[in-house]
C-alpha positions, 0 to 999 in steps of 0.5 A: 169261463172263470171259476166264479162264473162256473160257481154261479151257473152251478148255484143257478142249476141247483136252485132251478132243480129245487123248484122243479122238484117241488112241482114234481113232488106235489104233482100226484098229491091231490089225486091220491088224497081224493081216492084215499078218501073214497077208499078205492085203492088205485091198483083196484080201479082197473079191475072195476072196468068191464073187459070190453071197455078195457079193449076200447081204451087204447084205441080211443087213446090213440084217436084222442091223442091224434085229434088232440095234437091237431085240434089243440094246436089249431084251436090256439088260433081261435081260443088263446091260451088260458091260465092254469086254473081256467084249463083245470075248471074246463076239464073239471066241467067236462068230467062232470058231463062225462060222469053223469051217464056212466061208462058210455058218456065217460068213453065219449068224454075221453077224447075231449078231456085228452084235447083239453089236457093237451091245450093245457100242456101246450100253454105251459110250453108256450110259457116256457118260450117254445113254439108248439108247432115245432116238431120237438115241442110236439114230442115234448108235449107227448112226453108229458103224457108218458108220466104215470098219472095221479092215480097210478101209485096210491103211495104217492111215489112218482116215476122219474123213468118216464123222462127217459122216453125223451131219448126214444121220442127224439128219433121218431116223428110225432105220430110214431111217438103217439103209438109209443106213448098211447099204451102207457097213457091208456093204462092211466086213463083206464083208471080214470074211466073206472073211477068215473063208473063208481055208482051214485057218485060218478059225476062227482068222482069224474069231476075230481079225477079230471081236476087232479089229472089236469093239475098233475099234467100241468105240473109235469109239463112244467117239469119237462119244459123246465128241464129242457129250458135249463138244459139249453140255458146251461149246456147241461145234458138233459139226462144229467138234469134228470139225475139231479132231479131224481136225487132232489126228489128223493129227499124227504122235503124240498124247502123252496116254495112251489112256483106259480 
């Protein structure tokens, strides 16, 4: 490779990382804004969830992920991948239904929402050129769920450490991967369920949470699959790209516009 070629590749990597960083930085903004307006700090949400419900969340999360991994992939043969906004609208509507009856309907809605989120993530994997029936792609879809979620940090600061889970998932099968990811996702979904039980505005809050969650995980899917594709295209180790993203995301402002 010539010196010019090396420079060209470096410029390409920097441009791609900047675009991915824009997605990353914008991911949790809406969720934080919504709950700041409601004056419910994110860290206080879990304390609002009844203790008996907390015990159900992880079990339902495991069941939801197992069903979602199969149902979301299988449904693609019947219902084609949709645009991001269609997936967001569908998940938002599910949130309205789930929030109308308080905690019981919110719990019943949980696996439906997880499946819808998985479909949205799989659509983005396909957009980046990956086959969602391949083992590594299925694990990368799970990796998206390892992110903290839009309500985890009221300051809007995101955790890039979830990308380190990629190495952990590489050595296991999909169902073991579900067991590794489920506890983290259960904490994220617990906040969502607690938010949906806020009196009077439960349905509106449920719609808002599903809207923000869908947008968040779609952006995180673009981050994961964007990094994976960039690694394959340039031969740069995935971990090195994560560090480049960490440095870029730490900057106060990323200048390039967010991709569609």
